[in-house]
N, CA, C and O atoms as CSV, one atom per row, in Angstrom:
chain,resi,resn,atom,element,x,y,z
A,1,MET,N,N,-27.635,-0.599,38.865
A,1,MET,CA,C,-26.412,-0.634,39.638
A,1,MET,C,C,-25.780,0.755,39.578
A,1,MET,O,O,-25.579,1.311,38.498
A,2,ASN,N,N,-25.469,1.308,40.755
A,2,ASN,CA,C,-24.819,2.609,40.844
A,2,ASN,C,C,-23.516,2.463,41.610
A,2,ASN,O,O,-23.491,1.911,42.710
A,3,LEU,N,N,-22.439,2.956,41.028
A,3,LEU,CA,C,-21.127,2.923,41.667
A,3,LEU,C,C,-20.538,4.318,41.623
A,3,LEU,O,O,-20.722,5.053,40.653
A,4,GLU,N,N,-19.821,4.680,42.690
A,4,GLU,CA,C,-19.206,6.003,42.743
A,4,GLU,C,C,-17.718,5.868,42.992
A,4,GLU,O,O,-17.273,5.014,43.759
A,5,SER,N,N,-16.953,6.732,42.327
A,5,SER,CA,C,-15.515,6.796,42.582
A,5,SER,C,C,-15.305,7.598,43.859
A,5,SER,O,O,-16.214,8.287,44.322
A,6,PRO,N,N,-14.113,7.509,44.424
A,6,PRO,CA,C,-13.825,8.421,45.533
A,6,PRO,C,C,-13.804,9.860,44.995
A,6,PRO,O,O,-13.535,10.081,43.814
A,7,LYS,N,N,-14.090,10.836,45.871
A,7,LYS,CA,C,-13.988,12.241,45.468
A,7,LYS,C,C,-12.514,12.599,45.411
A,7,LYS,O,O,-11.750,12.266,46.318
A,8,VAL,N,N,-12.117,13.281,44.339
A,8,VAL,CA,C,-10.719,13.633,44.120
A,8,VAL,C,C,-10.606,15.154,44.057
A,8,VAL,O,O,-11.325,15.811,43.305
A,9,THR,N,N,-9.692,15.701,44.857
A,9,THR,CA,C,-9.453,17.143,44.842
A,9,THR,C,C,-8.364,17.464,43.829
A,9,THR,O,O,-7.327,16.803,43.777
A,10,ILE,N,N,-8.620,18.494,43.025
A,10,ILE,CA,C,-7.705,18.883,41.950
A,10,ILE,C,C,-7.372,20.361,42.123
A,10,ILE,O,O,-8.256,21.183,42.359
A,11,GLU,N,N,-6.120,20.679,42.005
A,11,GLU,CA,C,-5.683,22.077,42.158
A,11,GLU,C,C,-5.869,22.851,40.851
A,11,GLU,O,O,-4.936,23.466,40.335
A,12,LYS,N,N,-7.057,22.805,40.347
A,12,LYS,CA,C,-7.453,23.559,39.144
A,12,LYS,C,C,-8.876,24.049,39.363
A,12,LYS,O,O,-9.616,23.480,40.167
A,13,SER,N,N,-9.259,25.097,38.654
A,13,SER,CA,C,-10.633,25.595,38.775
A,13,SER,C,C,-11.609,24.576,38.189
A,13,SER,O,O,-11.231,23.707,37.404
A,14,SER,N,N,-12.864,24.705,38.587
A,14,SER,CA,C,-13.881,23.788,38.041
A,14,SER,C,C,-13.984,23.954,36.534
A,14,SER,O,O,-14.253,22.989,35.819
A,15,GLU,N,N,-13.771,25.170,36.048
A,15,GLU,CA,C,-13.822,25.408,34.606
A,15,GLU,C,C,-12.694,24.677,33.881
A,15,GLU,O,O,-12.913,24.098,32.817
A,16,ASP,N,N,-11.480,24.700,34.455
A,16,ASP,CA,C,-10.349,23.983,33.853
A,16,ASP,C,C,-10.614,22.481,33.804
A,16,ASP,O,O,-10.345,21.827,32.797
A,17,VAL,N,N,-11.142,21.946,34.896
A,17,VAL,CA,C,-11.440,20.504,34.964
A,17,VAL,C,C,-12.536,20.161,33.964
A,17,VAL,O,O,-12.446,19.162,33.250
A,18,PHE,N,N,-13.576,20.999,33.916
A,18,PHE,CA,C,-14.668,20.774,32.977
A,18,PHE,C,C,-14.161,20.775,31.532
A,18,PHE,O,O,-14.516,19.902,30.740
A,19,ASN,N,N,-13.325,21.770,31.199
A,19,ASN,CA,C,-12.790,21.853,29.834
A,19,ASN,C,C,-11.942,20.632,29.493
A,19,ASN,O,O,-11.985,20.138,28.366
A,20,PHE,N,N,-11.171,20.145,30.464
A,20,PHE,CA,C,-10.350,18.956,30.248
A,20,PHE,C,C,-11.240,17.737,29.960
A,20,PHE,O,O,-11.001,17.001,29.003
A,21,LEU,N,N,-12.264,17.533,30.794
A,21,LEU,CA,C,-13.140,16.366,30.622
A,21,LEU,C,C,-14.069,16.505,29.413
A,21,LEU,O,O,-14.565,15.505,28.894
A,22,SER,N,N,-14.302,17.730,28.968
A,22,SER,CA,C,-15.164,17.937,27.795
A,22,SER,C,C,-14.493,17.492,26.505
A,22,SER,O,O,-15.168,17.154,25.532
A,23,ASP,N,N,-13.170,17.492,26.498
A,23,ASP,CA,C,-12.429,17.063,25.317
A,23,ASP,C,C,-12.197,15.553,25.433
A,23,ASP,O,O,-11.336,15.104,26.190
A,24,ILE,N,N,-12.963,14.790,24.685
A,24,ILE,CA,C,-12.919,13.336,24.864
A,24,ILE,C,C,-11.560,12.718,24.544
A,24,ILE,O,O,-11.260,11.612,24.994
A,25,LYS,N,N,-10.736,13.428,23.769
A,25,LYS,CA,C,-9.389,12.905,23.491
A,25,LYS,C,C,-8.596,12.743,24.791
A,25,LYS,O,O,-7.716,11.888,24.885
A,26,ASN,N,N,-8.915,13.574,25.796
A,26,ASN,CA,C,-8.199,13.520,27.067
A,26,ASN,C,C,-8.470,12.251,27.867
A,26,ASN,O,O,-7.700,11.907,28.763
A,27,PHE,N,N,-9.545,11.564,27.555
A,27,PHE,CA,C,-9.849,10.335,28.303
A,27,PHE,C,C,-8.779,9.262,28.095
A,27,PHE,O,O,-8.610,8.381,28.937
A,28,GLU,N,N,-8.065,9.336,26.984
A,28,GLU,CA,C,-6.990,8.360,26.752
A,28,GLU,C,C,-5.933,8.460,27.853
A,28,GLU,O,O,-5.371,7.444,28.262
A,29,THR,N,N,-5.659,9.673,28.333
A,29,THR,CA,C,-4.646,9.846,29.378
A,29,THR,C,C,-5.138,9.361,30.746
A,29,THR,O,O,-4.337,9.187,31.664
A,30,LEU,N,N,-6.442,9.143,30.885
A,30,LEU,CA,C,-7.014,8.699,32.161
A,30,LEU,C,C,-7.171,7.182,32.250
A,30,LEU,O,O,-7.394,6.632,33.329
A,31,MET,N,N,-7.052,6.523,31.113
A,31,MET,CA,C,-7.308,5.090,31.057
A,31,MET,C,C,-6.280,4.278,31.871
A,31,MET,O,O,-5.127,4.679,32.029
A,32,PRO,N,N,-6.742,3.118,32.384
A,32,PRO,CA,C,-5.811,2.245,33.127
A,32,PRO,C,C,-4.729,1.663,32.219
A,32,PRO,O,O,-4.827,1.727,30.994
A,33,GLU,N,N,-3.705,1.098,32.835
A,33,GLU,CA,C,-2.580,0.543,32.080
A,33,GLU,C,C,-2.987,-0.616,31.177
A,33,GLU,O,O,-2.345,-0.859,30.156
A,34,ASN,N,N,-4.050,-1.332,31.544
A,34,ASN,CA,C,-4.440,-2.508,30.763
A,34,ASN,C,C,-5.349,-2.168,29.581
A,34,ASN,O,O,-6.101,-3.019,29.105
A,35,ILE,N,N,-5.276,-0.924,29.113
A,35,ILE,CA,C,-6.068,-0.557,27.930
A,35,ILE,C,C,-5.431,-1.197,26.695
A,35,ILE,O,O,-4.211,-1.179,26.530
A,36,SER,N,N,-6.272,-1.756,25.842
A,36,SER,CA,C,-5.745,-2.385,24.636
A,36,SER,C,C,-6.113,-1.594,23.381
A,36,SER,O,O,-5.544,-1.816,22.312
A,37,LYS,N,N,-7.086,-0.653,23.518
A,37,LYS,CA,C,-7.493,0.124,22.345
A,37,LYS,C,C,-8.160,1.423,22.805
A,37,LYS,O,O,-8.929,1.430,23.766
A,38,PHE,N,N,-7.857,2.512,22.113
A,38,PHE,CA,C,-8.535,3.787,22.338
A,38,PHE,C,C,-8.602,4.483,20.990
A,38,PHE,O,O,-7.587,4.652,20.314
A,39,GLU,N,N,-9.805,4.884,20.608
A,39,GLU,CA,C,-9.979,5.508,19.304
A,39,GLU,C,C,-11.065,6.576,19.376
A,39,GLU,O,O,-12.178,6.304,19.826
A,40,VAL,N,N,-10.745,7.783,18.934
A,40,VAL,CA,C,-11.740,8.854,18.866
A,40,VAL,C,C,-12.535,8.650,17.580
A,40,VAL,O,O,-11.968,8.622,16.488
A,41,LEU,N,N,-13.853,8.508,17.719
A,41,LEU,CA,C,-14.700,8.250,16.558
A,41,LEU,C,C,-15.306,9.533,15.988
A,41,LEU,O,O,-15.519,9.641,14.781
A,42,SER,N,N,-15.582,10.506,16.863
A,42,SER,CA,C,-16.092,11.806,16.435
A,42,SER,C,C,-15.791,12.801,17.552
A,42,SER,O,O,-15.135,12.465,18.538
A,43,GLU,N,N,-16.272,14.013,17.386
A,43,GLU,CA,C,-16.007,15.060,18.370
A,43,GLU,C,C,-16.533,14.702,19.760
A,43,GLU,O,O,-15.984,15.151,20.766
A,44,ASP,N,N,-17.588,13.899,19.818
A,44,ASP,CA,C,-18.179,13.566,21.115
A,44,ASP,C,C,-18.300,12.062,21.382
A,44,ASP,O,O,-19.053,11.652,22.265
A,45,THR,N,N,-17.572,11.246,20.632
A,45,THR,CA,C,-17.667,9.787,20.783
A,45,THR,C,C,-16.286,9.144,20.721
A,45,THR,O,O,-15.461,9.491,19.875
A,46,PHE,N,N,-16.049,8.202,21.629
A,46,PHE,CA,C,-14.808,7.433,21.567
A,46,PHE,C,C,-15.056,5.974,21.913
A,46,PHE,O,O,-16.043,5.612,22.554
A,47,LEU,N,N,-14.125,5.163,21.463
A,47,LEU,CA,C,-14.183,3.724,21.673
A,47,LEU,C,C,-12.951,3.333,22.480
A,47,LEU,O,O,-11.855,3.842,22.247
A,48,PHE,N,N,-13.146,2.417,23.437
A,48,PHE,CA,C,-11.981,1.892,24.149
A,48,PHE,C,C,-12.219,0.437,24.505
A,48,PHE,O,O,-13.353,-0.040,24.545
A,49,ALA,N,N,-11.131,-0.247,24.760
A,49,ALA,CA,C,-11.213,-1.645,25.183
A,49,ALA,C,C,-10.108,-1.896,26.193
A,49,ALA,O,O,-8.981,-1.428,26.033
A,50,LEU,N,N,-10.443,-2.631,27.224
A,50,LEU,CA,C,-9.463,-3.081,28.200
A,50,LEU,C,C,-9.170,-4.535,27.892
A,50,LEU,O,O,-10.035,-5.253,27.391
A,51,LYS,N,N,-7.962,-4.972,28.186
A,51,LYS,CA,C,-7.595,-6.363,27.898
A,51,LYS,C,C,-8.604,-7.306,28.539
A,51,LYS,O,O,-8.927,-7.188,29.721
A,52,GLY,N,N,-9.100,-8.253,27.729
A,52,GLY,CA,C,-10.044,-9.253,28.212
A,52,GLY,C,C,-11.486,-8.776,28.282
A,52,GLY,O,O,-12.355,-9.514,28.744
A,53,MET,N,N,-11.758,-7.550,27.829
A,53,MET,CA,C,-13.122,-7.014,27.876
A,53,MET,C,C,-13.550,-6.610,26.460
A,53,MET,O,O,-12.702,-6.336,25.611
A,54,PRO,N,N,-14.856,-6.573,26.206
A,54,PRO,CA,C,-15.312,-6.138,24.873
A,54,PRO,C,C,-15.093,-4.635,24.689
A,54,PRO,O,O,-14.916,-3.902,25.662
A,55,GLU,N,N,-15.107,-4.190,23.436
A,55,GLU,CA,C,-14.978,-2.768,23.134
A,55,GLU,C,C,-16.218,-2.028,23.623
A,55,GLU,O,O,-17.335,-2.539,23.536
A,56,ILE,N,N,-16.008,-0.824,24.137
A,56,ILE,CA,C,-17.106,0.001,24.640
A,56,ILE,C,C,-17.038,1.352,23.924
A,56,ILE,O,O,-15.973,1.958,23.803
A,57,ILE,N,N,-18.201,1.804,23.454
A,57,ILE,CA,C,-18.280,3.111,22.804
A,57,ILE,C,C,-19.034,4.057,23.734
A,57,ILE,O,O,-20.162,3.775,24.139
A,58,LEU,N,N,-18.402,5.177,24.065
A,58,LEU,CA,C,-19.026,6.188,24.908
A,58,LEU,C,C,-19.254,7.458,24.102
A,58,LEU,O,O,-18.422,7.858,23.287
A,59,LYS,N,N,-20.407,8.083,24.352
A,59,LYS,CA,C,-20.786,9.306,23.649
A,59,LYS,C,C,-21.206,10.347,24.680
A,59,LYS,O,O,-21.878,10.031,25.662
A,60,LYS,N,N,-20.800,11.595,24.443
A,60,LYS,CA,C,-21.221,12.681,25.321
A,60,LYS,C,C,-22.726,12.843,25.179
A,60,LYS,O,O,-23.223,13.082,24.078
A,61,LYS,N,N,-23.460,12.714,26.290
A,61,LYS,CA,C,-24.917,12.784,26.248
A,61,LYS,C,C,-25.455,14.093,26.811
A,61,LYS,O,O,-26.456,14.624,26.330
A,62,GLU,N,N,-24.769,14.615,27.853
A,62,GLU,CA,C,-25.248,15.830,28.504
A,62,GLU,C,C,-24.045,16.617,29.011
A,62,GLU,O,O,-23.086,16.045,29.530
A,63,VAL,N,N,-24.110,17.941,28.850
A,63,VAL,CA,C,-23.018,18.808,29.283
A,63,VAL,C,C,-23.634,20.019,29.985
A,63,VAL,O,O,-24.426,20.757,29.400
A,64,ILE,N,N,-23.253,20.209,31.252
A,64,ILE,CA,C,-23.722,21.363,32.019
A,64,ILE,C,C,-22.496,22.077,32.580
A,64,ILE,O,O,-22.027,21.746,33.669
A,65,PRO,N,N,-21.970,23.070,31.829
A,65,PRO,CA,C,-20.744,23.758,32.258
A,65,PRO,C,C,-20.972,24.531,33.562
A,65,PRO,O,O,-22.062,25.075,33.743
A,66,PRO,N,N,-20.033,24.604,34.446
A,66,PRO,CA,C,-18.790,23.823,34.501
A,66,PRO,C,C,-18.871,22.696,35.527
A,66,PRO,O,O,-17.872,22.357,36.162
A,67,ASN,N,N,-20.086,22.104,35.691
A,67,ASN,CA,C,-20.281,21.168,36.797
A,67,ASN,C,C,-20.571,19.718,36.444
A,67,ASN,O,O,-20.446,18.847,37.304
A,68,LYS,N,N,-20.952,19.434,35.213
A,68,LYS,CA,C,-21.389,18.062,34.941
A,68,LYS,C,C,-21.176,17.677,33.490
A,68,LYS,O,O,-21.450,18.444,32.567
A,69,ILE,N,N,-20.676,16.459,33.324
A,69,ILE,CA,C,-20.531,15.863,31.994
A,69,ILE,C,C,-21.048,14.434,32.102
A,69,ILE,O,O,-20.648,13.685,32.993
A,70,VAL,N,N,-21.937,14.064,31.189
A,70,VAL,CA,C,-22.488,12.713,31.199
A,70,VAL,C,C,-22.102,12.023,29.890
A,70,VAL,O,O,-22.401,12.504,28.797
A,71,LEU,N,N,-21.432,10.887,30.037
A,71,LEU,CA,C,-21.121,10.035,28.889
A,71,LEU,C,C,-22.036,8.818,28.977
A,71,LEU,O,O,-22.278,8.299,30.067
A,72,GLY,N,N,-22.535,8.369,27.854
A,72,GLY,CA,C,-23.409,7.209,27.849
A,72,GLY,C,C,-22.981,6.209,26.805
A,72,GLY,O,O,-22.246,6.529,25.871
A,73,ALA,N,N,-23.461,4.978,26.984
A,73,ALA,CA,C,-23.169,3.922,26.020
A,73,ALA,C,C,-23.786,4.299,24.681
A,73,ALA,O,O,-24.937,4.731,24.612
A,74,ALA,N,N,-23.006,4.129,23.618
A,74,ALA,CA,C,-23.487,4.431,22.272
A,74,ALA,C,C,-23.587,3.117,21.521
A,74,ALA,O,O,-22.613,2.659,20.924
A,75,GLY,N,N,-24.747,2.522,21.551
A,75,GLY,CA,C,-24.914,1.229,20.895
A,75,GLY,C,C,-24.491,0.105,21.808
A,75,GLY,O,O,-24.100,0.331,22.953
A,76,GLY,N,N,-24.571,-1.087,21.305
A,76,GLY,CA,C,-24.214,-2.234,22.125
A,76,GLY,C,C,-25.412,-2.723,22.924
A,76,GLY,O,O,-26.495,-2.141,22.861
A,77,LYS,N,N,-25.207,-3.791,23.669
A,77,LYS,CA,C,-26.299,-4.424,24.402
A,77,LYS,C,C,-26.494,-3.846,25.799
A,77,LYS,O,O,-27.541,-4.052,26.413
A,78,LEU,N,N,-25.495,-3.122,26.307
A,78,LEU,CA,C,-25.572,-2.605,27.663
A,78,LEU,C,C,-25.899,-1.121,27.663
A,78,LEU,O,O,-25.336,-0.351,26.884
A,79,ASP,N,N,-26.821,-0.721,28.549
A,79,ASP,CA,C,-27.184,0.683,28.668
A,79,ASP,C,C,-26.662,1.208,29.997
A,79,ASP,O,O,-27.079,0.746,31.059
A,80,PHE,N,N,-25.755,2.167,29.937
A,80,PHE,CA,C,-25.183,2.718,31.159
A,80,PHE,C,C,-24.694,4.135,30.899
A,80,PHE,O,O,-24.587,4.579,29.755
A,81,SER,N,N,-24.400,4.834,31.993
A,81,SER,CA,C,-23.844,6.182,31.863
A,81,SER,C,C,-22.705,6.366,32.860
A,81,SER,O,O,-22.634,5.697,33.891
A,82,LEU,N,N,-21.831,7.282,32.519
A,82,LEU,CA,C,-20.719,7.672,33.375
A,82,LEU,C,C,-20.814,9.180,33.527
A,82,LEU,O,O,-20.663,9.924,32.557
A,83,THR,N,N,-21.069,9.628,34.761
A,83,THR,CA,C,-21.266,11.043,35.038
A,83,THR,C,C,-20.095,11.605,35.815
A,83,THR,O,O,-19.699,11.056,36.843
A,84,GLY,N,N,-19.551,12.685,35.331
A,84,GLY,CA,C,-18.498,13.406,36.050
A,84,GLY,C,C,-19.097,14.637,36.687
A,84,GLY,O,O,-19.568,15.541,35.997
A,85,SER,N,N,-19.079,14.671,38.028
A,85,SER,CA,C,-19.595,15.828,38.758
A,85,SER,C,C,-18.418,16.636,39.280
A,85,SER,O,O,-17.516,16.096,39.920
A,86,ILE,N,N,-18.435,17.931,39.000
A,86,ILE,CA,C,-17.334,18.819,39.375
A,86,ILE,C,C,-17.889,19.880,40.328
A,86,ILE,O,O,-18.862,20.564,40.013
A,87,VAL,N,N,-17.255,20.005,41.494
A,87,VAL,CA,C,-17.670,20.992,42.488
A,87,VAL,C,C,-16.508,21.941,42.729
A,87,VAL,O,O,-15.394,21.508,43.025
A,88,GLU,N,N,-16.771,23.234,42.602
A,88,GLU,CA,C,-15.717,24.224,42.852
A,88,GLU,C,C,-15.535,24.379,44.361
A,88,GLU,O,O,-16.494,24.652,45.084
A,89,LEU,N,N,-14.297,24.203,44.831
A,89,LEU,CA,C,-13.985,24.384,46.245
A,89,LEU,C,C,-13.489,25.814,46.490
A,89,LEU,O,O,-13.943,26.488,47.414
A,90,THR,N,N,-12.559,26.261,45.657
A,90,THR,CA,C,-12.067,27.643,45.679
A,90,THR,C,C,-11.880,28.042,44.218
A,90,THR,O,O,-12.218,27.276,43.316
A,91,GLU,N,N,-11.345,29.231,43.982
A,91,GLU,CA,C,-11.110,29.647,42.602
A,91,GLU,C,C,-10.068,28.790,41.906
A,91,GLU,O,O,-10.045,28.703,40.679
A,92,THR,N,N,-9.206,28.157,42.690
A,92,THR,CA,C,-8.112,27.375,42.092
A,92,THR,C,C,-8.147,25.895,42.464
A,92,THR,O,O,-7.178,25.177,42.218
A,93,SER,N,N,-9.239,25.431,43.048
A,93,SER,CA,C,-9.335,23.993,43.327
A,93,SER,C,C,-10.779,23.523,43.195
A,93,SER,O,O,-11.726,24.282,43.404
A,94,SER,N,N,-10.911,22.274,42.849
A,94,SER,CA,C,-12.235,21.691,42.667
A,94,SER,C,C,-12.190,20.215,43.045
A,94,SER,O,O,-11.127,19.631,43.253
A,95,GLU,N,N,-13.369,19.645,43.123
A,95,GLU,CA,C,-13.495,18.238,43.504
A,95,GLU,C,C,-14.271,17.531,42.403
A,95,GLU,O,O,-15.266,18.046,41.894
A,96,VAL,N,N,-13.801,16.349,42.047
A,96,VAL,CA,C,-14.452,15.576,40.991
A,96,VAL,C,C,-14.842,14.211,41.540
A,96,VAL,O,O,-14.105,13.590,42.306
A,97,GLN,N,N,-16.013,13.769,41.129
A,97,GLN,CA,C,-16.444,12.414,41.452
A,97,GLN,C,C,-17.115,11.830,40.211
A,97,GLN,O,O,-17.916,12.493,39.553
A,98,LEU,N,N,-16.775,10.583,39.905
A,98,LEU,CA,C,-17.386,9.892,38.777
A,98,LEU,C,C,-18.432,8.925,39.309
A,98,LEU,O,O,-18.229,8.264,40.328
A,99,GLU,N,N,-19.546,8.856,38.605
A,99,GLU,CA,C,-20.606,7.925,38.993
A,99,GLU,C,C,-20.994,7.080,37.788
A,99,GLU,O,O,-21.290,7.597,36.711
A,100,PHE,N,N,-20.986,5.779,37.995
A,100,PHE,CA,C,-21.396,4.828,36.959
A,100,PHE,C,C,-22.804,4.375,37.291
A,100,PHE,O,O,-23.086,4.006,38.431
A,101,SER,N,N,-23.676,4.400,36.322
A,101,SER,CA,C,-25.048,3.968,36.534
A,101,SER,C,C,-25.478,3.093,35.359
A,101,SER,O,O,-25.358,3.490,34.200
A,102,GLY,N,N,-25.974,1.910,35.666
A,102,GLY,CA,C,-26.410,1.012,34.600
A,102,GLY,C,C,-27.475,0.057,35.088
A,102,GLY,O,O,-27.575,-0.229,36.281
A,103,ASP,N,N,-28.259,-0.425,34.166
A,103,ASP,CA,C,-29.332,-1.358,34.489
A,103,ASP,C,C,-28.934,-2.739,33.974
A,103,ASP,O,O,-29.005,-3.009,32.776
A,104,PHE,N,N,-28.515,-3.607,34.891
A,104,PHE,CA,C,-28.032,-4.932,34.518
A,104,PHE,C,C,-28.781,-5.997,35.304
A,104,PHE,O,O,-29.283,-5.746,36.400
A,105,ASN,N,N,-28.847,-7.194,34.721
A,105,ASN,CA,C,-29.440,-8.288,35.477
A,105,ASN,C,C,-28.489,-8.643,36.632
A,105,ASN,O,O,-27.300,-8.332,36.564
A,106,PRO,N,N,-28.998,-9.287,37.682
A,106,PRO,CA,C,-28.170,-9.540,38.876
A,106,PRO,C,C,-26.879,-10.319,38.591
A,106,PRO,O,O,-25.848,-10.043,39.203
A,107,MET,N,N,-26.927,-11.272,37.685
A,107,MET,CA,C,-25.738,-12.062,37.366
A,107,MET,C,C,-24.668,-11.188,36.705
A,107,MET,O,O,-23.495,-11.253,37.072
A,108,MET,N,N,-25.076,-10.377,35.735
A,108,MET,CA,C,-24.157,-9.481,35.048
A,108,MET,C,C,-23.596,-8.457,36.040
A,108,MET,O,O,-22.395,-8.186,36.040
A,109,ALA,N,N,-24.458,-7.893,36.877
A,109,ALA,CA,C,-24.027,-6.895,37.854
A,109,ALA,C,C,-22.959,-7.475,38.774
A,109,ALA,O,O,-21.979,-6.800,39.091
A,110,MET,N,N,-23.142,-8.712,39.200
A,110,MET,CA,C,-22.179,-9.358,40.088
A,110,MET,C,C,-20.817,-9.524,39.393
A,110,MET,O,O,-19.770,-9.349,40.016
A,111,MET,N,N,-20.848,-9.860,38.115
A,111,MET,CA,C,-19.609,-10.095,37.373
A,111,MET,C,C,-18.846,-8.806,37.082
A,111,MET,O,O,-17.616,-8.804,37.111
A,112,ILE,N,N,-19.548,-7.712,36.802
A,112,ILE,CA,C,-18.869,-6.496,36.360
A,112,ILE,C,C,-18.648,-5.466,37.467
A,112,ILE,O,O,-17.918,-4.498,37.260
A,113,LYS,N,N,-19.254,-5.651,38.625
A,113,LYS,CA,C,-19.159,-4.647,39.694
A,113,LYS,C,C,-17.702,-4.346,40.072
A,113,LYS,O,O,-17.316,-3.178,40.129
A,114,GLY,N,N,-16.901,-5.362,40.329
A,114,GLY,CA,C,-15.504,-5.180,40.727
A,114,GLY,C,C,-14.681,-4.473,39.664
A,114,GLY,O,O,-14.059,-3.451,39.954
A,115,PRO,N,N,-14.660,-4.994,38.423
A,115,PRO,CA,C,-13.875,-4.335,37.370
A,115,PRO,C,C,-14.312,-2.897,37.091
A,115,PRO,O,O,-13.466,-2.036,36.849
A,116,ILE,N,N,-15.616,-2.626,37.121
A,116,ILE,CA,C,-16.081,-1.265,36.834
A,116,ILE,C,C,-15.721,-0.329,37.980
A,116,ILE,O,O,-15.343,0.820,37.751
A,117,ASN,N,N,-15.837,-0.815,39.210
A,117,ASN,CA,C,-15.452,0.000,40.362
A,117,ASN,C,C,-13.980,0.407,40.254
A,117,ASN,O,O,-13.630,1.568,40.467
A,118,LYS,N,N,-13.140,-0.547,39.925
A,118,LYS,CA,C,-11.700,-0.289,39.779
A,118,LYS,C,C,-11.454,0.682,38.611
A,118,LYS,O,O,-10.605,1.569,38.703
A,119,PHE,N,N,-12.193,0.508,37.533
A,119,PHE,CA,C,-12.057,1.352,36.346
A,119,PHE,C,C,-12.379,2.818,36.664
A,119,PHE,O,O,-11.589,3.705,36.341
A,120,ILE,N,N,-13.533,3.079,37.293
A,120,ILE,CA,C,-13.895,4.479,37.560
A,120,ILE,C,C,-12.977,5.095,38.623
A,120,ILE,O,O,-12.722,6.299,38.610
A,121,GLU,N,N,-12.488,4.266,39.533
A,121,GLU,CA,C,-11.531,4.764,40.521
A,121,GLU,C,C,-10.229,5.182,39.829
A,121,GLU,O,O,-9.654,6.221,40.154
A,122,THR,N,N,-9.770,4.368,38.877
A,122,THR,CA,C,-8.560,4.695,38.113
A,122,THR,C,C,-8.752,5.981,37.316
A,122,THR,O,O,-7.870,6.839,37.301
A,123,LEU,N,N,-9.900,6.120,36.653
A,123,LEU,CA,C,-10.166,7.343,35.884
A,123,LEU,C,C,-10.112,8.564,36.802
A,123,LEU,O,O,-9.449,9.553,36.490
A,124,ALA,N,N,-10.808,8.490,37.929
A,124,ALA,CA,C,-10.890,9.637,38.841
A,124,ALA,C,C,-9.521,10.004,39.407
A,124,ALA,O,O,-9.157,11.180,39.435
A,125,THR,N,N,-8.769,9.016,39.852
A,125,THR,CA,C,-7.475,9.315,40.481
A,125,THR,C,C,-6.432,9.742,39.443
A,125,THR,O,O,-5.395,10.294,39.811
A,126,SER,N,N,-6.684,9.501,38.173
A,126,SER,CA,C,-5.763,9.925,37.118
A,126,SER,C,C,-5.977,11.387,36.704
A,126,SER,O,O,-5.086,11.989,36.104
A,127,ILE,N,N,-7.125,11.957,37.010
A,127,ILE,CA,C,-7.432,13.321,36.574
A,127,ILE,C,C,-6.425,14.336,37.103
A,127,ILE,O,O,-5.924,15.135,36.311
A,128,PRO,N,N,-6.090,14.351,38.421
A,128,PRO,CA,C,-5.141,15.379,38.888
A,128,PRO,C,C,-3.768,15.286,38.215
A,128,PRO,O,O,-3.117,16.310,38.006
A,129,LYS,N,N,-3.324,14.081,37.877
A,129,LYS,CA,C,-2.019,13.899,37.238
A,129,LYS,C,C,-2.065,14.330,35.778
A,129,LYS,O,O,-1.060,14.797,35.242
A,130,ALA,N,N,-3.219,14.181,35.127
A,130,ALA,CA,C,-3.334,14.421,33.691
A,130,ALA,C,C,-3.541,15.894,33.326
A,130,ALA,O,O,-3.136,16.335,32.250
A,131,ILE,N,N,-4.160,16.632,34.208
A,131,ILE,CA,C,-4.474,18.044,33.878
A,131,ILE,C,C,-3.222,18.905,34.014
A,131,ILE,O,O,-3.275,20.113,33.782
């Protein structure tokens, strides 16, 4: 299952956006209002939970400055990744798009598609306000 957030334009350089997303502590400011838990576990790993959902641990898996950051599931039964792609538009503006990719059975995919779509959209649209 692959889901994409809308592309969001940010009035910051791609390097500024990359540096912001590289610091996992900043993801707390991007989380939706229904977050019930956020905890930094290490320099590249954090745990979060949304109300009514199980806890999810994300770990930085791949970093390609200043254009790409890949977070992946760290443990648990589900294998998925969240990729942030950053495209420089000008020296002072860039575009970000988040992509969720996971391998789920059809029943699970049907149940989580809506909530995950809303989640990555919230993360993406929160970036310009947070930076």
